[in-house]
C-alpha positions in Angstrom: 105.9 266.1 195.1 102.7 264.4 193.8 102.1 260.7 194.5 102.7 259.8 190.9 106.1 261.6 190.9 107.0 259.9 194.2 106.2 256.4 192.9 108.2 257.1 189.8 111.3 258.2 191.8 114.1 255.5 192.0 115.1 256.6 195.5 111.6 255.9 196.7 111.7 252.2 195.6 115.2 251.8 196.8 114.2 253.0 200.2 111.1 250.8 200.3 113.1 247.7 199.2 115.9 248.2 201.7 113.4 249.2 204.5 111.2 246.2 204.0 114.2 243.8 204.0 115.7 245.5 207.0 112.4 245.1 208.9 112.2 241.4 208.3 115.9 240.8 208.8 115.6 242.5 212.2 112.6 240.3 213.0 114.7 237.3 211.9 117.5 238.2 214.2 115.2 238.7 217.2 113.7 235.2 216.5 117.1 233.7 216.7 117.1 233.2 212.9 114.1 230.9 213.1 113.6 229.1 209.7 110.2 230.5 209.3 111.4 234.1 209.8 113.8 234.2 206.8 113.8 237.8 205.5 113.5 236.9 201.8 110.5 234.7 202.6 108.5 237.6 204.0 110.0 240.7 202.2 109.2 239.3 198.7 105.4 239.0 199.1 105.3 242.3 201.0 107.0 244.1 198.1 104.8 242.4 195.6 101.8 243.6 197.6 103.2 247.1 197.6 103.6 247.1 193.9 100.1 245.8 193.3 98.6 248.3 195.8 100.3 251.2 194.1 99.7 249.9 190.5 103.5 250.0 189.8 104.5 247.8 186.9 107.4 245.4 187.6 109.6 246.9 184.8 109.4 250.3 186.5 110.4 248.8 189.8 113.2 246.8 188.2 114.6 250.0 186.6 114.3 251.9 189.9 116.2 249.2 191.9 118.9 248.6 189.2 121.6 249.7 191.6 120.8 246.8 193.9 120.9 244.4 191.0 124.3 245.8 189.9 125.7 245.3 193.4 124.9 241.6 193.2 127.9 241.2 190.9 130.5 242.6 193.3 128.8 240.7 196.1 129.2 237.4 194.3 132.8 238.2 193.4 133.4 239.1 197.1 132.5 235.5 198.0 135.9 234.5 196.6 137.6 236.2 199.6 136.4 233.6 202.2 137.1 230.8 199.7 140.7 232.0 199.3 141.0 232.1 203.1 140.1 228.5 203.3 142.2 227.4 200.3 144.5 225.1 202.3 141.6 223.1 203.7 139.9 223.0 200.3 143.0 221.6 198.6 143.0 218.7 201.1 139.4 218.0 200.2 139.6 217.9 196.4 138.4 214.3 196.1 135.4 214.4 198.5 134.4 217.8 197.2 134.5 216.6 193.6 132.4 213.5 194.4 129.9 215.4 196.5 129.6 218.1 193.8 128.9 215.5 191.1 126.4 213.6 193.3 124.7 216.8 194.3 124.4 218.3 190.8 123.0 215.0 189.3 120.6 214.4 192.2 119.3 218.0 192.0 118.5 217.7 188.3 117.2 214.1 188.3 115.0 214.5 191.3 113.3 217.7 190.2 112.8 216.7 186.6 111.9 213.1 187.5 109.2 214.0 189.9 107.5 216.5 187.5 107.9 214.0 184.7 105.9 211.5 186.7 103.1 214.0 186.9 103.1 214.6 183.2 104.6 218.1 183.2 105.3 219.5 179.8 108.8 219.8 178.4 109.1 223.6 178.9 108.3 223.1 182.7 110.9 220.4 183.0 113.5 222.5 181.3 112.7 225.4 183.6 113.1 223.4 186.8 116.2 221.4 185.7 118.7 224.2 186.8 116.9 225.0 190.0 120.0 224.7 192.2 122.1 227.1 190.2 122.2 230.9 190.5 119.5 232.9 188.8 121.5 234.2 185.8 122.8 230.7 185.1 119.3 229.1 185.5 117.7 231.6 183.2 120.3 231.1 180.5 120.2 227.3 180.7 116.4 227.2 180.8 116.3 229.2 177.6 118.8 226.9 176.0 116.7 223.9 176.9 113.5 225.4 175.6 112.2 226.4 179.1 110.8 229.6 180.5 113.6 231.8 181.9 111.3 233.9 184.1 109.8 230.7 185.6 113.3 229.3 186.1 114.2 232.5 188.1 111.2 232.1 190.4 112.0 228.4 190.9 115.6 229.3 191.8 114.5 231.9 194.3 112.0 229.4 195.9 114.7 226.7 196.1 117.1 229.0 197.7 114.7 230.3 200.3 113.4 226.8 201.2 117.0 225.5 201.3 118.1 228.3 203.6 115.1 227.7 205.9 115.4 223.9 206.3 119.2 223.4 206.0 120.2 224.1 209.6 117.4 222.1 211.3 117.7 219.3 208.8 121.5 218.9 209.1 121.2 219.1 212.9 118.7 216.3 212.8 121.0 214.3 210.7 123.8 214.8 213.2 126.1 216.4 210.7 128.5 218.5 212.8 131.3 219.2 210.3 130.8 222.7 209.1 132.8 222.1 205.9 130.3 219.4 204.8 127.3 221.4 206.0 128.4 224.5 204.2 129.2 222.7 200.9 125.9 220.9 200.9 124.0 224.1 201.5 125.8 225.9 198.7 125.2 223.1 196.2 121.5 222.9 197.1 120.5 226.5 197.8 123.1 228.7 196.0 123.6 232.3 197.2 120.7 232.4 199.6 121.9 229.3 201.2 125.4 230.6 201.3 124.2 233.8 203.1 122.5 231.6 205.7 125.7 229.5 206.1 127.7 232.6 206.9 125.3 233.4 209.7 126.0 230.1 211.3 129.8 229.7 210.7 132.5 231.3 208.7 134.0 228.0 207.4 130.5 226.8 206.4 130.0 230.1 204.6 133.2 229.7 202.6 132.5 226.1 201.6 128.9 227.1 200.7 130.3 229.8 198.4 132.5 227.2 196.8 129.7 224.8 196.4 127.4 227.5 194.8 130.1 228.5 192.3 131.1 224.9 191.3 127.6 223.7 191.1 126.6 226.4 188.7 129.4 225.4 186.4 128.8 221.6 186.6 125.0 221.9 186.3 125.2 224.2 183.4 127.7 221.9 181.7 125.6 218.7 182.3 122.4 220.4 181.0 124.2 221.9 178.0 125.4 218.4 177.1 121.8 217.1 177.6 120.5 219.8 175.3 122.8 218.7 172.5 121.8 215.1 172.9 118.1 215.5 173.2 
């Protein structure tokens, strides 16, 4: 098989993607899940470098790795299983969860937009960063509705998730927060799916509450920003 044919084969890019991620995930495990060894932090630039070195356009890579994108759907739905397992605890925490959710969603929007507004960022940039704490599909849809750049919104969401997953554990440890329910929910609201994945590595209860926080924050943030779009 020629080099051109190999680079065009979907199986090749699936293998490269999974291999690179597995390499850095193994390194992360051996480091004791050190914040600076997060697999997404390192595998993303490496894959970008491979695409640039081989002259492979992103649309071709996206098409080749479509099965991985498809599996994101079932993976997200699967997060409902640990939430269901914790349903009794969650019912007892309806009021604090609701208050924390509203505070987290508003803080996420206002802090990001407010800081960039102080530096004179244009409206389309503000619209792109407003949904930064939601999942990628929600952020892209909301950013487009607000007049932002969906592709930029996706990058911002990825960055927010990786940074949140990296700093959450040491930050919460430093703050002395030992309740895994609160820790998990905070991570899910601030760092969506990537943060939830990190929470599961620390504690099952934290992972379940992170999944809940991720799902609820996506709904609340999208609702708040949709209302803002109608008013502005």
